[in-house]
N, C-alpha and C positions, 0 to 999 in steps of 0.2 A: 504493500500500500504506500501511497505517497506520503512524504513527511507532513506532519501536522502544520497547517498554516501556509503550505506552499501555494503560490499564486499559479493557477492552472495555465494562464496565458504565458507567464514566464517559462513554465515547464515546456510548453509547446514551442516557444521561440528558441529555447535552448537546445531542442532536438531536431530542428528543421532540417539541418544538413544530413542527418542520418536516416530520415524518413523515406519510405518507399514512395513512388509516384502517386499511388492511391492515397496514402497517408498524407502526403503534402497537399493534395486537393482538399481533403477533409480539414487539415490544419488551416489552410487559407480561408475556408468558409467560416471556421470558428473564429479566427482572428478578425475577419471582416465584420462579424456581427455576434460577439459573445453573448450579449443580452438576449438576442433572438434565439440563439442556439440553446440557451439555458431553459427555454420553454418550448422548444421545437421537437417534434417527434423524430425518431431515427429515420423514418421514411422521408420526411421533409428535408432533413439535412443531407441524406443520400442524394436526393434529387438536386438540391442546391449545389452539391459538390461534384455531381456527375459520377457517382460511384454506387456500389450496391449497399443495401442496408447492413449486410454482414461486414463490409469494409468499415462502416461507421462504428459498429460494435467492437471490432478488432482494434480500431484506433484508440478507443477509450481504454481497452485492456493493455495495449502496449505502453500507454502512458502511466500505467500503474493504478488506474481507477477501477479495474475489474470489468469494465464495459462502458457502454454509453450512459447508462443510468448514473454510474459513479462520476463520470465526467460532468454530467449535468448538475449533480449535487455540488461538485466543486465550483462550477461556474455560478450557481445560485448563492453559494456561500460567499464568493467574491463580491457579488452584487450587494448582499446584505452588509458586508463589511464596508462598502462604499457608502451605503445609506447611513450606517452608524457613524462613520467618519464625518458625514455631512450634517448629521442632526444631533449627535450627542456632545454636549459641552464638556468633554473630558478634560480639556486643558484650561477651562475657564474662559475660552474665547467664544464670541458669538458666532452664529452661522454666517453673518455678513463678513466677519474677520476671516473665518476659515475659507470661505468661498473666495474672498479677495486674494488670499495668499495662494490658493491653488491656481487662480487665473493669472496672477502675476508670474508664477513659475512657468506656466504655459507660454505667456508672452515673452519671457526671457529666453525660453527654449527656441521659440520661433525666431527671435532677433539674432540669436547666436548660431542657429542651425541653417538659416537662409542666407546663402552667399549673395552678396550684391550682384555678382555676375549672373546668378540665376534670375534675379529680378530684371536685370538689364536685358537678358536674352528673352524673357517673357514680354517685356515692353517692346523690344525690337520686332517680335513676331506680330504683336497687335498693330504696330505701325505699318507693317509691310502689306503689300497688296492693295488693289484698287476696289476690291469687292466689299462685302458686308462683314462687320464684326458681330457675330451672333453670340449673345450672352444667354446661357442656359443653366438651369438648376431645377430640381424637382423636389417636392415635399419639404423636408427640413432645410434643404439647400436653396429653396426658391427665394427665401427672404434675403439671403446673402447675394444671390444673383441679381435681385431687384436693386439692392443697394449699389452693386457694381455698375449696373446700367445707369443709375442716378448719377454716379460720379463720373463715368467715362463719356456719357453722351455729350456733355458740354465740352469735352476735351478732344475727342476724335470724331472724324466724319464717319457716317454710315454705321453707327452702332444701333443694333436692334435687339430687343428683348424677345426671345423665342418662347411662346406659350407651349405648355406640355400636353395639351389635349391632342388626341390622335389626328384629327382632321387638320387642325391649325398647325401642328408640327409638320405634317407631310407637306402642306401647302408652302410653309415657310422655307423648307429645306429643298424644294425643287430647284434644280440648276446649280447646286453648290459646286464650286470649282476651286482650283489652286489659288485663285486670287482672294478667296474668302478666308475667314479665320473664325475659330471657336474659342470662347472663354467659358469653360464649364466648371461647375461646382458639384461635388458629391461628398457627402459625409455619411458615416454609418447611421442607419442601415442603408447601404448603397443602392440607390434606385437603378433598376435594370435599364430603364430607358435612357439614362444618362450615358451608360456604357455604350448602348446602341448608337446614340447620337455621335459620341466621340469616334466610334468605329466608322460611321458613315462619312464623317469629315476626313478621317485618315485615308479611307479608300478613295476619296475624291482628290487627294493630294493637298488638302487644306491644312494649315498648321492648327494644332490644338494646344491651348494653354489650360492646364487643369489645376484647380485649387482643391485639395482634399486633405483628410486627416491621417492618411496612411499611404506610403508608397506601394503597398500591396492592394490598394483599391482596384477593383476590376477595370475601371476606365483608364488607369495609369498606363496600361500596355499600349493604349492608342494615342497617348499624349506626346507632343513634341517637347513640351517643357512642363514639369510638374512642380508645383509649390506646395509644400507640406506644412500644415499647421498642427501643432501639438494640442492634445486634449487629454488632460489628466485631472480634470475637475472631479471632486469627490461626489459623484452622483451617477446613476445608471443611464443618464441621458447626456448627449454631447453638448458642449457649449459652443455658441457661434462667435464668441468674442475673438478668438484667434483667426477665424476666417475673415471677419471684418477687418482685423488688423492687417492681414495680408493684402486684402483689397486696397486698403488705404496706402500701404507701402507701394503697391503696384502703380496706383494713381500718382503718388508722389514721384516715383521713378520716371513716369511718362512726362510729368511736368518739368523735371530737371533736364530731361533730354530735349524737350521742345518748348522752352519757355515762351518764345515769340509766337509760334503758330497756335499753341494752346491758349496763350493770353488773348490773342485776337478772337478765337472761337468763344472763349468765356465772355468777352466783351459783347460779342454778337448775341450770346445767350441771355445776358443781362438785359440787353435792349429788348429782346423778344419777350422775356418775362415781364419787363416793365410795361411794354405795349399792351399785353393781354391780361395784365393784372394777376399774374400767376401767384405772386406773393403780396401780402399786405405790407404796409409801411413798417419799418423797424421801430422798435420801442423808442430808441433814441431820437427818431425823426418825428415822433408824434408830439403834438402840442399838449402840454400838461394842463392847460387852462380849460 
């Protein structure tokens, strides 16, 4: 049996290199969505990993959990531990303080683990080409994609937010070619359609910039450049803070690379916003009388 208190995800990561191809498929599926697997049937995990149910059971046994049920119990225990860390004031700190510390750790990890060259390459890809820059994210990633569109649309020409509905998606992606680009977002649990969209752009020869929380995300194999945001907040759900941070870093990189052209576009945007009353007057501009 595994040692008491051993993190099942660390156990899997530590044995990745020695796993068989089938075991690696199961391991990838577990690492992509440990919370979902904790409550998923063996049949469902087998389908997600593309292996047999027997392979799923053997995977749990090889890790020392006696089978799939033991692996699930370990994953659920890890979830309970995260919840307790987030809610129990064992150190005398408030939830706000504990959460802030966790997010700060994540932000520092992103800041130190994201090379400026990677941001520069991603920015260069978005600037290249004369086609459209398609911004896409589904479910939990959709909010970050919407924010990216909000930031980039006044900075770069031809930025479009792609809706995830089947008919709207198919209509928008007609005629994609090498002159187009994709900025995609996917966080656990990774939406299958995002992987499909990234693959579609790759097949068309169009660059793909991916923002995700793991280099093992399914869409990463179709990306030209992948930016990874850490997520170690003490809860069973992912935080969007680091994704938003990466989006702002990318926007700041674009501005540094093109201060004149982006400045002109932002001036044009301000005039359009003013003409159509997009925003109300600033508080500082209002008459207090």
